[in-house]
C-alpha positions in Angstrom: 56.8 -51.6 -18.0 54.2 -52.2 -15.3 51.1 -50.1 -14.8 50.5 -46.7 -16.3 51.9 -43.9 -14.2 50.7 -40.3 -14.8 50.5 -37.3 -12.5 47.3 -36.0 -14.1 44.6 -37.1 -16.6 41.5 -35.6 -18.1 38.7 -37.8 -19.4 35.8 -36.5 -21.5 32.3 -38.1 -21.5 33.2 -39.3 -18.0 29.8 -39.7 -16.4 29.0 -43.1 -17.9 30.2 -46.0 -20.0 33.8 -46.1 -21.1 34.5 -42.6 -19.8 33.3 -43.5 -16.3 35.3 -46.8 -16.6 38.5 -44.8 -17.3 37.9 -42.7 -14.2 37.3 -45.7 -12.0 40.4 -47.5 -13.3 42.7 -44.5 -13.0 41.6 -44.0 -9.4 42.2 -47.7 -8.6 45.8 -47.8 -9.9 48.5 -48.8 -7.4 49.9 -45.3 -8.0 46.9 -43.2 -9.0 47.2 -39.8 -10.6 47.5 -36.8 -8.3 44.6 -35.3 -10.3 41.9 -37.0 -12.3 39.6 -34.6 -14.2 36.3 -35.9 -15.2 34.6 -33.8 -17.9 30.8 -34.1 -18.3 27.9 -31.8 -19.4 26.1 -31.6 -16.1 28.3 -32.4 -13.1 25.4 -32.0 -10.6 22.8 -33.8 -12.7 21.3 -37.3 -12.2 23.5 -38.8 -15.0 26.6 -37.8 -13.0 25.6 -39.5 -9.8 28.2 -42.2 -10.1 30.9 -39.6 -10.6 29.6 -37.6 -7.6 29.9 -40.7 -5.4 33.5 -41.3 -6.6 34.4 -37.7 -6.0 33.1 -37.9 -2.4 35.6 -40.7 -1.8 38.5 -39.5 -3.8 39.8 -36.0 -3.2 42.0 -36.3 -6.3 38.9 -36.5 -8.6 37.6 -33.2 -9.9 34.4 -33.1 -11.9 34.7 -30.4 -14.6 31.6 -29.0 -16.5 32.4 -29.7 -20.1 30.1 -29.5 -23.2 32.6 -30.7 -25.9 30.6 -29.0 -28.7 30.8 -25.6 -27.1 34.2 -23.7 -27.6 33.5 -21.5 -24.6 32.9 -24.5 -22.4 36.1 -26.1 -23.7 38.1 -22.9 -22.9 36.6 -22.7 -19.4 37.4 -26.3 -18.7 41.0 -25.9 -19.9 41.4 -22.8 -17.6 39.9 -24.8 -14.6 42.3 -27.7 -15.2 45.3 -25.3 -15.5 44.4 -23.6 -12.2 44.3 -27.0 -10.4 47.6 -28.1 -11.9 49.4 -25.0 -10.8 51.9 -25.0 -13.6 52.7 -28.7 -13.7 51.1 -29.6 -17.0 48.6 -32.3 -18.1 50.0 -35.7 -18.8 47.0 -37.5 -20.3 44.0 -36.3 -22.3 41.5 -39.1 -23.1 39.0 -37.8 -25.8 36.2 -40.3 -25.1 33.0 -38.3 -25.5 31.0 -39.5 -28.5 27.6 -40.0 -30.0 25.9 -42.0 -32.7 22.7 -41.7 -34.8 21.5 -45.1 -36.0 20.7 -44.0 -39.6 21.1 -45.9 -42.8 22.8 -44.6 -45.9 19.6 -43.6 -47.6 18.2 -41.6 -44.7 21.3 -40.0 -43.4 20.8 -36.2 -42.8 22.8 -33.1 -42.7 21.7 -32.4 -39.1 22.8 -35.8 -37.8 26.0 -35.9 -39.7 26.9 -32.4 -38.4 26.1 -33.3 -34.8 28.1 -36.5 -34.9 31.1 -34.9 -36.6 31.1 -32.0 -34.2 31.1 -34.3 -31.1 33.2 -37.2 -32.4 35.8 -35.4 -34.5 35.8 -31.6 -34.1 35.6 -31.7 -30.3 38.7 -33.8 -29.9 40.6 -31.3 -32.1 39.4 -28.3 -30.2 40.1 -29.9 -26.8 43.6 -30.9 -27.9 44.2 -27.3 -29.0 42.9 -25.8 -25.8 44.9 -28.2 -23.6 48.1 -28.1 -25.8 49.9 -25.6 -23.5 49.3 -27.9 -20.5 50.3 -31.0 -22.5 53.5 -29.3 -23.7 54.3 -28.2 -20.2 53.9 -31.8 -18.9 56.2 -33.1 -21.7 58.9 -30.5 -20.9 58.7 -31.3 -17.2 59.0 -35.1 -17.6 62.4 -36.7 -17.4 63.9 -38.9 -20.1 63.8 -38.7 -23.9 61.3 -40.0 -26.4 57.5 -40.0 -26.4 55.3 -42.0 -23.9 51.9 -42.0 -22.4 53.4 -41.2 -19.0 55.0 -37.9 -20.2 52.3 -36.3 -22.3 49.7 -38.0 -24.5 46.4 -37.6 -26.4 44.3 -40.8 -26.5 41.4 -40.6 -29.0 38.7 -43.2 -28.5 37.7 -44.2 -32.0 36.1 -47.4 -33.3 36.8 -50.1 -35.9 33.5 -48.9 -37.5 35.7 -46.1 -38.9 38.0 -48.6 -40.5 37.9 -47.9 -44.3 39.3 -51.4 -45.0 37.1 -53.4 -42.7 33.8 -51.4 -42.7 32.9 -53.5 -39.6 29.3 -54.7 -39.1 27.8 -52.9 -42.1 25.0 -55.4 -42.4 24.0 -54.8 -38.7 24.3 -51.0 -38.5 25.3 -48.7 -41.3 25.6 -45.5 -39.2 27.4 -43.6 -41.9 27.6 -40.5 -39.7 29.5 -42.4 -37.0 31.8 -44.4 -39.3 32.9 -41.3 -41.2 33.5 -39.4 -37.9 35.6 -42.2 -36.3 36.9 -43.7 -39.5 36.0 -47.0 -37.7 32.8 -48.1 -35.9 31.5 -51.1 -33.9 27.8 -51.5 -34.4 26.4 -52.4 -37.8 23.2 -50.3 -37.8 25.3 -47.2 -37.0 27.2 -47.2 -40.3 26.1 -43.8 -41.5 27.5 -42.3 -38.4 30.8 -43.9 -38.6 32.4 -41.4 -40.9 33.4 -39.1 -38.1 35.4 -42.0 -36.7 37.3 -42.3 -39.9 38.0 -38.5 -39.6 39.1 -38.9 -36.0 41.6 -41.5 -37.1 43.1 -39.1 -39.6 43.1 -36.4 -36.9 45.1 -38.8 -34.7 47.7 -39.2 -37.5 47.9 -35.5 -38.0 48.3 -34.8 -34.3 51.0 -37.5 -34.0 53.0 -35.6 -36.7 52.2 -32.1 -35.6 52.7 -32.6 -31.9 55.7 -34.9 -32.0 58.1 -31.9 -31.8 56.4 -30.9 -28.6 57.0 -34.3 -27.0 53.3 -35.4 -27.1 52.3 -39.0 -27.9 49.1 -39.6 -29.8 47.1 -42.8 -30.3 43.6 -43.9 -31.4 41.8 -46.8 -29.8 39.0 -49.1 -30.9 37.7 -50.1 -27.4 35.8 -53.1 -28.7 32.1 -53.6 -29.0 31.4 -52.6 -25.4 28.4 -53.0 -23.1 27.4 -49.3 -23.0 24.3 -47.3 -24.2 26.1 -46.5 -27.4 27.2 -50.1 -27.9 23.7 -51.4 -27.5 22.3 -49.0 -30.2 22.1 -51.9 -32.6 19.7 -53.8 -30.3 22.2 -56.7 -29.5 24.2 -57.2 -26.4 27.9 -56.4 -26.9 30.4 -59.0 -25.9 33.0 -56.8 -24.1 32.5 -55.3 -20.6 33.5 -51.8 -19.8 36.0 -53.2 -17.2 37.7 -55.4 -19.8 37.9 -52.7 -22.4 39.2 -50.0 -20.2 41.6 -52.3 -18.3 42.9 -53.5 -21.6 43.5 -50.1 -23.0 45.3 -48.9 -19.9 47.5 -52.0 -20.0 48.3 -51.3 -23.7 49.0 -47.6 -23.0 51.6 -48.6 -20.3 53.6 -50.6 -22.9 53.6 -48.1 -25.8 56.7 -46.1 -26.9 57.6 -43.4 -29.4 57.4 -45.8 -32.4 53.7 -46.4 -31.6 52.6 -42.7 -31.8 50.0 -42.2 -34.4 48.9 -45.9 -34.3 45.3 -47.2 -34.4 45.0 -50.1 -31.9 42.3 -52.1 -30.2 41.9 -52.7 -26.5 44.1 -55.8 -26.6 46.9 -54.0 -28.4 46.3 -55.3 -31.9 46.7 -53.0 -34.9 43.4 -52.1 -36.5 43.4 -51.5 -40.3 42.9 -47.9 -41.3 
C-alpha cells in the first residue's frame, strides 16, 4: 500500500519525544500532508524551539496552542484547525500527549491518578469529540468504501504497560496511575500510573464501534519503550529510538484496513494483548 497519504493531520504533545517525531516524519513523507497541526502547551516557549525551527522551514506546519486538560483550549484548537482546513475535514488525529507519575502501588495518590487520567484518557476522548465534525467531513469527502487511516482516523498512543494480561515491567516500575490510564505501560516503576493506559485502550474500542458508522478508523499503539523523557522515568535507557518507533507506526498505519479498526498494536504491527 506504500507510504501513508493524508491531506491533514493533528498531533498532540508535539513539541518533544514521540509527538515531535510524528511531526518530523509526516513532513518528510514523499507526499506530505497539506496541513500538519502540532499541538503543544506553549508554542512560543523554549520547549517548542524544535517545532518553531520546523515551522520556519515548512509552511504546511501550523503550531496550535493546546492544553489537552483544558476543555476551552481544546475547543479553541478545534476551531483554529477548522478555519485552516476551510471545510475539507481532518484526516488524522494522533492523540499522543501523555504524562506519568512514578509512584508505587502503596503510595499512589488521588491527585496523581486524577492528573494522569485526565491527560492520558479523558483528553483523547474530549479531543476526539471536539474534532469529530472535522473527522466526519474528511471521511465523507474521501473516495472509496471502507475505513482507513488515509480517510479519517483516530490514533491513540497507548502503552503495553496498560496491558492487563501482560502487566509489563511491573518489577521495574509499578506506575499504577499510568497503567490504568493506558491499559498498558512500558516502564516498570511507572506501574501505578498505567491504569489510564488500560482505560485508553477501552476508549479506543468504544470509539471504533461508535465512530464506525461515520467512516472513522480507530487504533491504539504501543510505541515501544522509547528513548524519551517519559521512557527514561525508570532510570534505564530505553532500547527503541523515536525515529524507529514513529517510522514503524506510520508504516503500520499505511497497511491497516477496516478489519483492523479497534486493534491494539505495537510499532512493528504485532497485536498487543489487552
